[in-house]
N, C-alpha and C positions, 0 to 999 in steps of 0.2 A: 504494500500500500504506500503510495507516495503522498506525503503531506507537506505542504509548503511551510516548513519550519525554519527556513534559512534566515529569516529575520531575527529569530532568537539566537542563532549561532553567531551572527555578526554583532548583534547588540551586546550579547554576553561577553564576547571578546573585547569589545570596547570598554565595558564596565570593568573587567578584570585588568585590562591594560591601564585603565585610568587609576587603578588602585596602587600602582607603582608610585612610591614617594617622589614627588617632584614639586618644584616651586612654580605653581600655576598662577600665583598672584591672587588677588582678592576678586571675588565675583559674587553676584547675587543669586541665591537659590530661588528658582521659580516654583512656587507652591500652588500654582493654578490647578484646577480640577483636571484639565486636559493632561498635564504632565503627570499628575498622580495616577490617572487612569492608564497612561502609557507604562508607567513603572509597574503597576499591578499586573498588566498584561505580560510584561517581561518576566516578572518574578513568578507568575503562574506557570511558566513553562519550564522552570529550573527543577532539576532533580538533585537535591543536596546529598543523596545517598551515594552518588557517584563522584569519584575524584576527578576533577576537571583535567588534572595532569595525566590521567590514565586514558580517559575517553571524554574529550571535550564535547563531542556531539551529543552523547547520551546525557551528560550533565546539563547542557543547555536546552535540550529538546524533549527529554523523556516524558516529563509530566504533561507537556502539551500533546504529545503523541497519544498518551493514555487517555486523556480527557476529551480530545477532539472527536466530534460526532460527524461522521461522513453523511451528508444529506442524501435523500432518495434521488436516484438518477445520476449520482456523481461517483467517481472513484477516488477522489482526493479532495482536500480542502486546505487552504492556507489562511494566514492572518489577513492577507489582502482580501480574500473571498469573504471572510467574516466581516471585515470592515465595510465592504460594499453591500453586503446583505443588511447590515445595520443601517446604512444610509438609505437603502431602498425601503426598509420598514418605516423609517422616519418620514420619508417622502409620502408613503401611502397613508400614514397617520395624519400628516399635515393636510393632505388632499381631503381626507374625510372630515376635517374641521372647517373647511372653507365655507364662507357665507356670502351674502350678496355684495359685501364690500370688497370682495377679492378682485385683484387686477385682471385685465384682459388675458395676460399671459397665464396667470394661475387658472383661469376658467378654461382656457384652451387645453392646458395640461390635464386638468381634471376631466374634461370631456374625452380626451384620448385615453386616459387611464381607465375611466369607467366603461368606455366602449370595449377596451381590451378585456377587462374583467368579465364583462357580460359574455363576450365570445368564449373566453377561457372556461367559464362555468356553464356554458350551454350544454344541454343534454347530448350524450354521445350519438344518439340517432340523428340529431340536427347537424352536428359537425361531420358525421360520416356522409350524410347526404350532400353537404357542401363540397366535400372532397370529391365525391363521385360526380357531381354536376359540374363543378368548375374546373377540375383537373383531369380526372380519368376520362371524362367525356371526350377529350381531345383525341383519344385513340379509340373512340367508340365505346368506351367503358372497359372495365377489366374483363377480358373475354371469358375467363373461367366462371364468372358469376353473372354474365350478361346473356340472357336468353336471346337467341337469334343474332348473336354478334356477327357482323359482316366485315370481311377484309376491306381495308382502305386501298386506294391506289398506292403503289409503293412510294411515290413521290411525297404524298401527304404523310405517310408513316415516317419517312426519314426526316421530314421537316419537323414533325412533332418531337422526335428523338432529340434533334438539335435544340429545339425550343425549350424542352424540359431542362437541358443542360444550362442554357444561357439565362433563362428567365426565372428558373426555380432552383438552380444549383443542384440538380439531380442527375448524376451520371448513371448510365446503364450499360449499353453495349459499348459505347465509347465515353470518354470524358475529354472535354476541350476547354481551352481558355485562350484569351488574347494576351500576349506579352511582347516585350521587345525581342525582335529577331536578332539573337546574339551572333548570327552569322553575318548579318548586315545591320549594324546597330543604329542606322539612321532611319529604320522603319520598324513597324510591328508585324507580327505574324499570328495566324491562328494555329496554335499547337493542338494536335489531335492525338490523344493517347489511348491506350487500351483502357477498358472500363475498370471501375473499382469494384472490389469484392466486399461483402458484408463481414467476412471473417478473414483471418490470415490465409494466404494461398495454400499453405501446407495443410490446412484443415480439409481442403477440397481434394487434395491429390495424394495424401499419405494415409495408409491403412490404419495407423495408430490413432487417428483422430475420428474414427467411426462413431464413437459415442457422442462427440461434439456435433457431428453432422446429423445424427439422429435427433438430438435435442433441437438443433436449428430447424430441421424439417418439421418437427412436431409443433414448435412455437409458431413457425410461419403458417402452417396449416390452421392452427387455432386462430391466428390473427385474421386470416382471410374469411374463415367461417364466422367469426364475430362481426366483421365488417359486413358480410353478406346479410346477417340477421339484422344489423342496425339499419340497413337501407331497405329492408323488406324484400330481399332477393329470394328467389325460389330454387336456386341451385341446391342440390342435396350435399350433405357433408361428405358423403363418400365420393361424389364426383369432384368436389373441391380438393379432397385429399389426393386423388389420383392426378389432377392437373397441377397441383402444387409440387407433387413428386416429379412430374415431367419437367416442370420449370427448374427445379433444383438440379436435375440431370443436365439440363442445358447449361446452367451456371457452372457445373463441374467441367463440362466440355470447354467452356470459355476460360475457366481457370487453367486448364491444361494447356491452352494455347497462349496464355499470358506469360510474359517474362518475369521471373521473380524480382522482388524489389532490390535484392543485393546485387543484381546484375544491371541495375539501371543507374549506375553511377558514372558511366563514361558518357559525358555530354556530347562528345564528338561523334560517337557511334549513334547517338539518339537524334542527331541533327540530320534529318532526311527531307530535303526541300522538294516540294511538288508544286505544280500548277494544277488548276482544275482539270485541264486536259490530260495531264500525266496521271492524276488520281483516277480519272475515269478509265484510262487505258490499263492501269495496273490492277485496279479492283473494280471491274465493270458491273458487278452485281450489287454494289452499294450506290444508293442514289445521292451522289455527292452534291449535285447542284442544290437540291432541296435541303439536304442536311446542313450545308453551309449557310443557306438562307435562314434556317432556324437558329443555328448557332450564333449567327451575326445579326439576329433580328433587331437588336437595339443599337446597332452600329450604323451610323450614317453611310449610305452607299458611296458618297463622295470620298470617304476615307478607307474604303475596302480595297485591298490589293490582291492580286492573283498569285499569292504564294502562301503555302501551307506547310507546316513542319509536322511530319508523321514520326512519332517517337519510336514505335516498334513496328516496322513493316510486316514482320512475320505474323503478328497477331491479326492485322487487317487482312492479310492473305488467307488466314485460317477462316475468318468470318466470311469473307467473300466466297471461299470454297464451300462452306456449309450451305450458303444460300444458293449458289450456282448449282451445287450437286443435289439440291432439294433434300438435304439432311436436316433442315429446319424449316418450319413454315412461318408465315407472318403471324399466325395466331400464337405460336409458341414464343416468338420474339415479343409480341405485344403483351403476353402474360408476364414475361420477364420484366419488361419496361414498366408495366403497370404496377407490379408488386414493388418495384423500386420506388415508384412515386408514392404508393400507399405507405411503405415503411418510413419514408422521409417525413410524412405528415401525420402518421398515426400517433405520435407523441401528443398531439394537440386534441385528439379525440377524447382522451381522459379514461378513467376507470381501468378496466382490464386491458384495453387496447394500449394504454400507456405502459402498463407493466410488461406486456408482451414485447412492445417496441423496444423498451430498454434492455430487455433480456436478449433480444435478437441482435441489437446494435451495440452491444457492450464492447466489441473489439474495433468498432469503426473509428477511424481517425476523425477528430473534430472538424466540422465544416465552418468555414469563415462566414457563411451566409446564415448560420443558425446557431443561437446560443442555447446550450443545454439548460433546462430548468432544473435547479439543483438546491432547493431549500424546502424546509417543511411548510412554509407559507407559499406554496408554489404559484398560486394565482397572482398575488401582488408582486412577487419577485420576478415572475416572467414578464409582467406588464411594466 
């Protein structure tokens, strides 16, 4: 368990170093409440049963480590987190006490906060329906729970995949981002990478992790079944279980095609520059024109340039081969993409969906686009 206790380590070192007899001159001792609170916080982390000359870290941090409570949905907490949570709680309390004399700024803040609280505490059925209507509808609904789901034209499918990445921060088959073209630093490029996995790649490809994969499959199945019930879907639990299993099999095949993280450190090897024409020639079964339109949906066309960096060509060749060889259908791909979207937003459904989401995504790297809700007062802290 990682706990942000470095502040104790540094501050305790300063305190001990300051204890060395020196002529510091005269100075006024600050006895304000703020300084007293800071001193109490420092002292509360010390473990005086440990000799600091033997183990300074344990001396300075042990008591904090023993007493720190890891909030729901988090894997660690530090003093900065605790301070931010305290500030958030004070803001929420202050908003609750506003009256008609409040300033325009305070009223705007209160409206935003109260609107967020209302959405956060909405019934799971309502929030599930919104996710289904506003997000999953873009691929015609999640196929495994959508009666009569029909294939889209491939162009629309790929455009939606790109749009999910750029507008919602949800990678699936691929993951892409715009950054400085470090091969030509006077311009930018769209970097297109292999997709991200919900768990470490080893879990998908090594036999010793079968129990973890079984847990993953079980939790994912339960989440889709719960979502189906929330929106009033008519798909049977057995059918959902079978289709989730098929989707996880596809995810395993994608994991097998992916290059492990430890081999992604040579930036020169990962810099493979393409134009739209060469992308279409190299990987003809991927709808590059529409995918790029989706991935760059929010970029002014006047600033778009015809150069794209493919990080791992072998992965894209594998995906292209799966589609061209008809070893995967659009429905299977749409199920995979749709489950990724559902997982990314199921945190906000609440109840059992939130618990399942956290269990499934416990190994996922933090996303810059989304802050984890990690406090006992989850609603006000999230808002």
